[in-house]
C-alpha positions as CSV (number, residue, x, y, z in Angstrom):
1,M,-0.1,-0.1,0.0
2,P,1.6,3.3,-0.8
3,D,2.3,6.2,1.6
4,L,-0.3,9.2,0.5
5,T,0.3,11.0,3.7
6,S,1.5,13.6,2.0
7,V,-2.0,14.5,-0.4
8,R,-4.3,13.6,3.0
9,V,-6.4,16.3,4.3
10,S,-7.7,16.6,7.4
11,S,-11.4,17.8,6.4
12,L,-13.8,18.1,3.6
13,P,-15.3,21.5,2.2
14,V,-18.9,20.0,2.8
15,I,-21.5,22.3,1.8
16,S,-24.3,20.5,3.3
17,K,-24.9,17.1,5.5
18,I,-28.7,15.7,4.8
19,S,-29.8,13.1,7.0
20,I,-31.2,9.9,5.6
21,P,-32.4,7.4,8.4
22,G,-32.1,3.7,7.4
23,V,-29.9,2.3,5.0
24,P,-29.1,5.2,2.9
25,D,-26.6,4.2,-0.4
26,W,-26.7,3.8,-4.1
27,M,-27.3,7.3,-6.1
28,A,-28.4,8.3,-9.2
29,I,-27.9,12.1,-10.8
30,A,-30.5,13.3,-12.9
31,P,-31.3,16.9,-14.1
32,D,-33.0,18.3,-11.2
33,A,-32.2,15.8,-8.3
34,I,-30.0,13.1,-6.4
35,W,-31.8,10.3,-5.7
36,V,-30.5,7.9,-3.0
37,S,-32.2,4.3,-2.4
38,N,-32.5,3.5,1.1
39,G,-32.2,-0.8,1.7
40,G,-33.5,0.0,5.6
41,M,-36.5,1.7,4.5
42,N,-37.6,0.2,1.2
43,N,-37.7,3.7,-0.7
44,V,-35.8,6.1,-3.0
45,A,-35.4,9.7,-1.4
46,R,-35.2,12.8,-3.8
47,V,-33.0,15.6,-2.8
48,D,-33.2,18.7,-4.8
49,P,-29.8,20.1,-5.1
50,N,-31.1,23.9,-4.9
51,T,-32.3,23.3,-1.5
52,D,-30.0,20.2,-0.7
53,A,-33.4,18.7,1.1
54,I,-35.0,15.6,0.6
55,V,-38.6,16.6,-1.0
56,A,-39.9,13.0,-1.6
57,T,-39.4,9.7,-0.5
58,V,-40.9,6.7,-3.0
59,A,-41.6,3.3,-1.9
60,V,-40.3,0.9,-3.9
61,G,-39.8,-3.6,-3.4
62,Q,-38.1,-5.0,-0.6
63,S,-34.5,-4.5,0.1
64,P,-33.4,-2.2,-3.0
65,C,-30.0,-3.1,-4.3
66,C,-27.9,-3.2,-7.3
67,G,-27.7,0.3,-8.1
68,L,-29.7,3.2,-9.3
69,A,-30.3,4.5,-13.0
70,A,-31.6,7.7,-14.2
71,G,-33.0,7.9,-17.9
72,F,-36.2,8.4,-20.2
73,G,-37.6,10.4,-17.4
74,S,-37.6,7.8,-14.9
75,V,-35.4,6.3,-12.0
76,W,-34.8,2.5,-12.4
77,A,-34.4,0.9,-9.0
78,P,-33.6,-2.9,-8.6
79,S,-35.5,-4.6,-5.6
80,C,-33.2,-7.7,-4.3
81,G,-36.5,-9.0,-2.3
82,D,-39.2,-8.5,-4.7
83,R,-36.8,-9.5,-8.0
84,R,-38.4,-6.4,-10.0
85,V,-36.8,-3.3,-11.1
86,D,-39.0,-0.3,-10.1
87,R,-39.5,2.4,-12.7
88,I,-40.3,5.9,-11.0
89,D,-41.4,8.7,-12.9
90,Q,-39.7,11.7,-12.3
91,A,-42.4,14.2,-12.8
92,T,-44.5,12.4,-10.2
93,N,-42.5,10.5,-8.2
94,R,-44.5,7.6,-8.2
95,V,-43.9,4.3,-9.3
96,T,-45.5,3.3,-12.9
97,A,-44.3,-0.3,-13.5
98,G,-42.5,-3.2,-11.8
99,I,-40.4,-5.2,-14.2
100,A,-39.9,-8.7,-12.9
101,T,-36.4,-10.3,-13.0
102,T,-33.8,-11.8,-11.2
103,V,-30.9,-9.6,-10.0
104,G,-27.8,-11.0,-10.4
105,H,-25.9,-9.5,-7.4
106,S,-27.0,-7.5,-5.0
107,E,-23.8,-5.3,-5.4
108,G,-24.3,-5.3,-9.0
109,G,-25.5,-2.2,-11.0
110,I,-28.2,-0.8,-13.3
111,A,-27.0,1.5,-16.4
112,A,-28.9,3.4,-19.0
113,D,-28.3,4.6,-22.3
114,A,-29.9,5.3,-25.7
115,T,-31.2,1.7,-26.2
116,G,-32.5,0.7,-22.9
117,I,-31.7,-0.2,-19.0
118,W,-29.2,-2.7,-18.7
119,M,-28.4,-5.0,-15.9
120,I,-27.0,-8.2,-15.1
121,T,-29.4,-10.7,-13.9
122,D,-27.6,-13.8,-12.9
123,P,-24.4,-15.3,-11.6
124,A,-23.5,-16.4,-15.4
125,G,-23.5,-12.8,-16.4
126,T,-26.6,-12.9,-18.4
127,L,-27.4,-8.8,-19.3
128,A,-30.8,-8.0,-20.0
129,C,-32.2,-4.9,-21.5
130,I,-35.3,-3.5,-20.3
131,D,-37.3,-1.4,-23.3
132,P,-38.5,1.8,-21.3
133,A,-41.2,1.7,-24.1
134,S,-42.9,-1.3,-22.9
135,N,-41.4,-2.1,-19.6
136,R,-40.1,-5.4,-20.8
137,I,-37.1,-7.3,-21.0
138,V,-36.5,-7.3,-24.6
139,A,-32.7,-8.7,-25.1
140,Q,-30.2,-11.0,-23.5
141,V,-26.2,-10.8,-23.8
142,A,-24.0,-13.4,-22.3
143,T,-21.0,-11.8,-20.5
144,A,-19.2,-13.7,-18.6
145,P,-19.9,-15.6,-15.5
146,G,-18.6,-13.5,-12.4
147,S,-19.8,-10.3,-14.2
148,F,-21.9,-7.9,-12.1
149,V,-21.6,-3.6,-13.4
150,P,-22.8,-2.3,-16.3
151,A,-22.1,1.4,-17.1
152,A,-22.5,2.9,-20.1
153,G,-20.4,5.5,-22.3
154,A,-17.8,6.1,-24.6
155,G,-20.0,4.7,-27.5
156,A,-20.4,1.4,-26.0
157,L,-21.6,-0.7,-22.5
158,W,-19.0,-1.7,-20.4
159,V,-19.2,-4.5,-17.7
160,T,-17.0,-5.5,-15.1
161,C,-16.1,-9.2,-14.8
162,T,-15.2,-9.6,-11.2
163,A,-14.3,-13.2,-11.6
164,G,-12.2,-13.0,-14.6
165,D,-10.5,-9.8,-13.5
166,L,-11.9,-8.3,-17.1
167,L,-13.3,-5.2,-18.0
168,L,-15.9,-6.0,-21.2
169,R,-16.5,-3.9,-23.9
170,V,-20.4,-4.7,-25.3
171,D,-21.8,-3.4,-28.2
172,P,-25.5,-2.5,-27.4
173,H,-26.8,-2.8,-30.7
174,A,-25.5,-5.9,-31.8
175,R,-25.8,-7.0,-28.5
176,A,-22.6,-8.5,-28.4
177,V,-19.2,-8.3,-26.4
178,T,-16.9,-7.2,-28.7
179,A,-13.9,-6.9,-26.6
180,R,-12.2,-8.6,-23.6
181,I,-9.7,-6.4,-21.3
182,P,-7.7,-7.6,-18.8
183,V,-7.5,-4.9,-15.4
184,G,-6.8,-5.3,-11.9
185,P,-8.0,-7.7,-10.0
186,S,-11.6,-8.4,-9.0
187,P,-13.0,-5.3,-10.4
188,R,-16.6,-4.5,-10.0
189,F,-17.7,-0.5,-10.2
190,L,-16.9,1.6,-12.7
191,A,-17.0,4.9,-14.3
192,V,-17.1,6.3,-17.9
193,A,-15.8,9.5,-19.2
194,A,-15.5,10.3,-23.1
195,D,-11.8,9.7,-23.0
196,A,-11.3,6.6,-20.3
197,V,-13.1,3.9,-18.4
198,W,-11.9,3.3,-14.6
199,T,-12.6,0.5,-12.8
200,L,-12.0,0.0,-8.6
201,N,-10.2,-3.2,-8.4
202,Q,-11.9,-4.8,-4.9
203,G,-8.9,-7.2,-4.8
204,D,-6.2,-4.7,-4.1
205,G,-7.9,-1.2,-4.2
206,T,-6.3,-0.1,-7.2
207,V,-8.0,1.5,-10.1
208,S,-7.3,0.6,-13.6
209,R,-7.7,2.8,-16.5
210,V,-8.8,1.7,-19.9
211,D,-8.8,3.7,-23.5
212,P,-11.8,3.2,-24.9
213,R,-10.4,4.1,-28.4
214,T,-7.7,1.2,-28.0
215,N,-9.4,-1.2,-25.8
216,A,-6.0,-1.5,-23.7
217,L,-5.4,-0.9,-20.0
218,V,-3.0,2.6,-20.0
219,A,-2.6,2.7,-16.2
220,T,-3.3,1.3,-13.1
221,I,-3.2,3.3,-9.9
222,E,-2.6,3.2,-6.1
223,T,-4.9,4.6,-4.4
224,G,-3.9,3.0,-0.7
225,I,-7.4,1.5,-0.3
226,P,-7.3,-2.0,1.3
227,A,-8.9,-5.1,-0.5
228,G,-12.2,-5.9,0.0
229,P,-15.5,-5.7,-0.9
230,G,-18.1,-2.5,-1.0
231,G,-16.7,0.7,-2.7
232,D,-17.8,3.0,-5.3
233,I,-16.1,5.2,-8.2
234,A,-17.4,8.2,-10.0
235,V,-15.9,10.7,-12.7
236,G,-16.7,14.3,-12.8
237,E,-15.1,18.1,-12.5
238,G,-12.2,17.2,-14.1
239,F,-11.4,13.9,-11.7
240,V,-12.0,10.6,-10.8
241,W,-13.4,10.0,-7.0
242,V,-13.0,6.9,-5.0
243,A,-15.1,5.9,-1.8
244,A,-14.3,3.4,0.4
245,I,-15.6,2.5,4.2
246,G,-13.0,4.3,6.3
247,I,-12.0,6.6,3.4
248,P,-14.7,8.9,2.2
249,V,-13.1,10.1,-0.5
250,T,-9.9,9.7,-2.7
251,K,-9.4,12.3,-5.5
252,I,-7.4,11.3,-8.9
253,D,-6.0,13.4,-11.4
254,S,-6.8,12.1,-14.8
255,S,-4.4,14.3,-16.4
256,T,-1.6,13.0,-14.4
257,N,-3.2,9.4,-12.8
258,K,-2.1,10.3,-9.7
259,V,-4.0,10.7,-6.4
260,V,-4.1,14.1,-5.3
261,A,-5.9,14.2,-1.9
262,Q,-7.7,11.8,0.1
263,F,-9.8,12.1,3.4
264,V,-9.5,9.1,5.8
265,A,-12.3,9.4,8.3
266,R,-15.4,7.4,9.5
267,G,-18.2,7.2,7.2
268,G,-17.7,6.4,3.1
269,D,-19.0,3.7,0.6
270,A,-20.9,5.9,-2.2
271,V,-19.7,8.6,-4.6
272,R,-21.6,10.3,-7.3
273,V,-20.8,13.7,-9.3
274,G,-23.1,16.5,-10.4
275,H,-24.6,19.9,-9.9
276,G,-21.3,21.0,-9.4
277,S,-20.6,19.4,-6.6
278,V,-19.6,15.4,-5.4
279,W,-22.4,13.5,-3.3
280,L,-20.8,11.3,-0.7
281,C,-23.5,8.7,0.7
282,S,-22.7,7.0,3.7
283,F,-24.9,4.1,5.4
284,I,-22.9,4.1,8.3
285,L,-23.5,7.8,9.1
286,K,-26.7,7.7,7.3
287,E,-26.2,11.0,5.7
288,L,-25.5,12.2,2.2
289,W,-22.8,14.6,1.9
290,R,-22.8,17.6,-0.6
291,V,-19.2,18.5,-1.1
292,D,-17.2,21.1,-3.1
293,P,-14.7,19.4,-5.8
294,N,-12.0,22.2,-5.2
295,F,-9.9,20.6,-2.6
């Protein structure tokens, strides 16, 4: 583990702290809201970025899990307990559909792109596409066993194969895997920008950078985060942001592939970027933090 003492910060420029009793965890950024799933309360909270206040809570299925996605005017919330994906209308804050489906893993993910809503539905790595016009699963793509988390961007869908130490590139139109890219050990969560795909590797706490133009690994970044489950990664405001329990945020400069700041404290586990801020959600603290990215 590298010594990152020189880049550690003693505090964060927290703009606001929003209390969310229960088990707040997964987040999705929408144009006018931050959505937070709450496994303890079986709901999804809507936070207004103009007031930093919860303005609605929407009841969903038992044990919401496996991420949140915003797309097609809706928020999509998988439920491990009821084995479905709930569709929440962002205009009315109401569930308008429940799509029956298995969920590949509670620590998985769900992604939205122009072709639909995508989620891994079983341990074999079946990537299913929900058609938002019909609220039905209309396609399935075989990826690889032990694949769990999809993300969209840079002209493709990307899926981490945790069991195989791979990042898979999927063509959503051809509905096929087009590249299998070796990355760090046990990659799970990932973030996509126009010029890079970033994976958080739970096997050793590193971050892998893949160039989507060449489908090649171009950097491995030591973060000082210990190996283990959980964590999250996001990209925005010119940086890559990594969250982990006990290390709420690690800031990576994408121009140098180096850690430039790290905050070590109680809390951590989920991170998203939007509305000019970094959003940190901690089920340990039962809080959502809004943080100024300039630190």
